[in-house]
C-alpha positions, 0 to 999 in steps of 0.5 A, spaced: 498 373 394 499 379 389 506 380 386 506 387 389 505 384 396 511 379 394 515 385 393 514 388 399 516 382 403 522 381 399 524 388 400 523 387 408 527 381 408 533 384 404 533 390 409 533 386 415 539 382 412 543 388 410 542 391 417 544 385 420 550 385 416 552 392 418 551 391 425 555 385 426 561 385 431 567 384 427 571 378 427 576 380 432 571 382 437 574 377 442 581 375 444 580 368 440 579 372 433 585 377 434 588 379 428 596 378 427 600 384 426 607 385 423 613 387 427 618 391 424 625 389 426 629 395 424 626 400 429 622 403 423 614 403 422 614 401 415 610 395 417 603 397 420 596 396 420 590 400 419 584 397 424 577 399 425 573 398 431 567 396 427 561 394 431 565 391 437 562 389 444 566 389 451 570 383 452 573 386 459 572 392 463 576 398 461 583 398 464 582 406 465 576 408 468 572 413 463 565 412 465 563 408 458 564 401 456 570 399 453 567 396 446 574 393 444 577 390 438 583 385 439 590 384 435 596 380 437 603 380 435 609 375 436 615 378 439 621 378 435 626 381 441 625 382 448 623 390 447 617 392 443 615 399 441 607 400 440 604 406 437 597 407 436 595 413 431 588 415 430 585 416 423 578 418 425 578 424 430 578 420 437 581 418 443 583 411 443 586 407 449 589 400 448 591 395 453 597 390 452 597 382 455 601 376 455 599 369 456 593 366 452 586 368 451 584 364 457 589 367 462 591 374 460 596 378 464 595 385 463 602 388 462 600 396 460 594 400 460 596 406 455 591 412 456 596 418 455 593 423 450 587 426 448 582 426 442 586 425 435 593 424 439 598 418 438 598 413 444 605 409 445 608 405 450 614 400 450 614 393 453 620 390 456 622 383 458 618 380 452 620 372 450 622 372 443 617 367 439 611 368 444 604 371 442 602 378 446 595 381 445 593 388 444 585 390 445 583 397 443 577 401 445 574 408 444 575 412 451 568 415 450 565 408 448 563 409 441 564 403 436 562 403 429 566 402 422 568 409 422 572 409 428 579 407 425 586 407 427 593 405 425 598 400 429 605 399 428 610 395 432 617 395 432 623 391 435 628 394 440 634 390 442 636 395 448 632 395 455 629 402 457 634 407 455 634 412 461 633 406 466 640 409 469 643 415 470 648 414 465 642 413 460 639 420 462 635 423 457 636 430 455 630 435 457 630 442 454 629 448 458 624 451 454 618 446 455 618 443 448 618 436 451 611 438 454 608 433 449 613 427 449 611 421 452 616 416 456 615 410 460 617 406 466 615 400 463 621 395 464 625 400 469 629 398 475 630 401 481 637 405 482 637 407 489 632 408 495 626 413 494 628 420 498 620 420 500 616 414 500 618 407 497 621 407 490 620 400 486 623 403 479 625 410 477 627 413 470 632 418 469 633 425 465 638 431 465 638 438 463 643 444 462 641 450 466 640 457 462 637 461 468 638 461 476 631 458 477 627 453 473 621 448 474 621 441 473 614 438 471 612 431 471 605 427 470 603 420 469 597 417 465 593 415 471 595 421 476 599 416 481 603 420 486 610 421 483 616 424 486 621 428 483 629 428 486 634 433 483 641 432 483 648 436 481 654 433 480 656 427 475 653 420 475 658 417 479 658 422 484 651 425 485 649 430 490 641 431 491 639 438 492 631 437 492 626 431 493 619 434 491 613 430 493 607 434 492 601 433 488 602 439 483 608 435 481 612 441 480 619 442 483 621 449 483 629 450 483 633 456 485 640 458 486 642 454 480 648 455 476 647 457 468 651 452 464 651 446 469 648 440 468 643 437 473 640 430 473 633 428 476 629 421 477 622 420 477 618 414 481 611 413 483 611 413 490 609 406 493 607 404 487 609 398 482 604 400 476 607 401 469 605 407 466 607 413 461 610 419 464 610 426 461 616 431 463 619 438 461 623 443 464 621 451 463 625 457 465 625 463 467 620 463 472 616 469 472 616 473 479 609 472 483 604 478 481 604 484 486 596 485 488 593 491 491 586 493 492 581 496 496 579 490 501 572 493 502 569 493 495 561 494 493 557 489 490 554 494 485 561 496 482 566 492 478 571 488 483 578 491 481 585 488 483 591 492 481 597 488 479 604 490 478 610 486 477 608 483 470 614 483 465 612 486 458 609 480 454 607 476 459 600 474 461 596 474 467 591 469 469 586 471 475 581 468 479 576 470 484 573 464 488 574 460 482 571 465 477 576 467 471 577 474 472 579 479 466 586 482 465 587 489 462 594 490 461 594 498 460 590 499 466 594 493 470 588 491 473 584 484 474 576 485 474 570 481 475 563 483 474 557 482 476 559 481 483 555 478 489 556 480 497 561 475 500 568 474 502 573 473 495 580 470 495 583 473 489 589 469 486 593 471 480 599 468 476 604 470 471 605 466 465 610 466 459 607 467 452 608 459 452 603 458 457 607 453 460 612 457 465 608 460 471 609 464 477 608 462 484 600 464 486 599 471 489 593 471 493 589 477 496 582 477 500 577 482 499 570 483 502 564 485 498 559 488 501 551 488 499 550 495 495 544 499 493 541 496 486 540 500 481 533 504 481 529 507 475 528 513 472 522 514 468 519 520 464 514 521 458 517 518 452 515 524 447 513 531 449 513 537 445 517 543 446 515 548 451 511 543 454 512 541 461 513 534 464 515 530 470 521 526 471 521 521 476 526 517 480 525 511 484 531 508 488 531 500 489 526 500 496 530 494 498 537 496 498 537 504 498 537 506 505 533 512 508 536 519 507 540 517 501 541 523 497 539 523 490 541 527 484 538 528 477 542 529 471 539 531 464 543 530 458 539 535 453 539 534 445 544 539 444 549 535 449 548 540 455 549 536 461 545 539 467 544 538 474 536 538 475 536 538 482 537 534 489 532 531 493 533 526 499 530 519 499 525 517 504 522 511 501 517 514 496 519 516 489 522 523 487 519 528 482 522 533 478 518 538 473 522 539 466 520 543 460 523 541 453 526 547 450 530 544 444 528 539 439 531 532 440 533 527 445 533 528 452 536 523 457 535 523 465 539 519 470 540 519 477 546 518 482 544 516 489 549 517 494 548 513 501 549 517 508 555 516 511 556 510 515 552 505 510 555 498 510 556 499 502 558 507 502 558 507 494 553 511 490 548 508 485 546 510 478 539 509 476 537 507 469 536 512 464 530 515 461 529 518 454 524 523 452 524 525 445 522 533 445 519 534 438 518 541 435 511 544 435 509 545 428 508 552 425 501 555 428 495 555 423 489 559 421 483 557 417 478 562 413 471 561 410 469 563 403 462 560 402 461 553 404 469 552 403 473 552 409 481 553 407 488 552 411 491 559 410 498 558 408 499 550 408 505 546 410 506 541 405 510 537 410 504 536 415 498 532 415 491 536 416 485 533 420 478 537 419 474 536 426 467 538 427 464 540 434 458 536 436 452 538 441 456 536 447 462 540 445 466 534 443 471 534 437 470 529 432 475 527 426 471 528 420 472 521 416 476 523 409 477 530 411 485 531 411 486 536 405 487 543 406 480 545 403 474 542 406 467 543 403 462 544 409 455 540 408 452 542 414 452 548 419 456 548 426 463 549 429 469 547 425 477 547 426 483 543 423 488 540 427 495 539 423 499 533 425 507 532 425 509 526 429 507 527 436 506 534 436 500 538 434 497 545 433 490 546 433 487 552 428 482 557 430 474 555 430 469 557 425 462 558 426 458 556 419 451 558 419 445 554 416 444 560 411 450 556 407 445 550 406 443 548 399 436 546 398 433 541 392 425 542 391 420 539 390 422 532 392 419 528 389 419 531 383 415 530 376 416 536 372 422 539 374 427 540 380 430 547 383 437 548 387 438 554 391 442 558 393 448 557 390 453 562 393 458 565 388 464 564 393 462 556 392 464 557 385 460 551 383 462 549 376 458 543 373 451 539 375 450 532 373 444 527 374 446 520 375 442 514 377 443 509 383 448 505 378 452 511 377 450 512 370 449 519 367 442 520 366 442 527 364 448 531 360 453 535 364 450 542 365 455 548 366 452 552 372 458 557 373 456 564 376 448 562 377 445 563 384 439 558 382 438 552 377 432 549 375 432 542 371 427 539 367 426 532 369 420 530 365 424 525 360 427 521 366 424 515 368 421 514 374 426 512 380 431 515 385 436 519 382 443 523 385 444 530 383 452 532 383 455 539 384 462 540 383 466 546 384 472 549 381 476 547 387 474 540 386 469 540 392 462 536 391 455 536 394 450 530 393 442 531 393 438 525 392 431 526 389 425 521 387 422 522 380 415 520 380 
């Protein structure tokens, strides 16, 4: 085996060992390996422990149904008092659940399942009726089933020498009426029953109180696992309580009216027909905003924005509205709830008024609206570009599936100068409608149509077609061309334009002459010529000029042995020089000045036999080429 192969094997084994090490479950993956936690005996959290899930596995099913595995790590503590507070604080941004047990690893008894908060939030509970010196177990897992070394948290335990403080009316916890206790966590663990339930069976209860600051308040209460809960409210003192409300509804919101500001009211909470120990949130808010007043056209069209007027809203408050569960938009300035797009059907609109704290919420206002199917937007089409003073068609095609016959269609034009014009009105009978237009002002013209269904239609609302845009371009200034000998020239050319010379073929078609795009064109053969000036989309065509055969220049004899002659050379062509080059482009004879000559003869006896090219060049830069053979 080569040394390189040995190295590869060693690296592979090392990687395997390292991978196995990092993927191993932690020592406290099972109850038997639970890590001992310190207990604070002074009601502080000075002693605490930073834990991690590591690559834990599931020891037991989740105590709170999450749809994920409970990959748990285990801890234990020895009770130093009959009551302990246990707090778990996330270090990583996770949602942790923990469960507290009595007994031994072989026979654990669940005391609490704590899952009251969300991602990144503390979980806490109070366990009562502990036996000093006994060992209790805690297992921790991630609500979403993930367990890695990066899932970290802190656990602290402190001892309390008292039972649950608000087990009786005399220990009722004060609750502010501004909703500020929204996130406070309370517990019924260790609670006992103060009096029989006012609705259903009560097995234990906990007490709270608040001082009214308004004639109306709402008391709200929730528990970790959404068990049915009863709110019972009293007036008077703990020794002489008079019940004023027994609230037993799924939304857990007790609405209290006719209260006396400054008076202390008591309320107790209990789970209806359940002995489950759980964490509880409760808070009080005031004053309750009034229920919004909703008004609307109860028959609306699906093509329009669904609108509902909202009144009775206190300045600074927030309105939340829903249409068949869909969130509606609220415009405070117009005092409307709106929703778009919509479909045909019956809509139940619900709205509430909320105070800025988003906790204090009014009663729900409701209104029903029928949305009828409407004409779908049709299409407006026209040419994309047109020149000034040229005619073109604008076509309107209403949606054939939703537009009833005899719908009135009106075409509108917004011209480039902003002028708004009604082009005309026609009656739709199932086919596209057409209008003839002429663009008179350069710029962007826009066209759209309004379709108004006949009276008695199921959805008697107009429909707008989409918008067609036609760019109107100004025509270039008309052009003229003139002839001087074999030179065609654009009279008074415009430097902003491009020019294209054209030649008329025998069948009458006009063909662009390749490379002939200047203001001057040197004619090489007889025929009819013109020029087209180009300006973006719009063009102008010049006058036509007939060029005769008399303008043809001849070279003879060809082949030649002693001399060649070139004629005629019209004065108006203003030929300046004559050059002879070979087929390689090399000059074969000195440049000759031929100005003011009507015929030229050149001695070619000194040229070697071969093919040569004669180049004539004029004062305007025009060139003409002749090929001849030297014998």
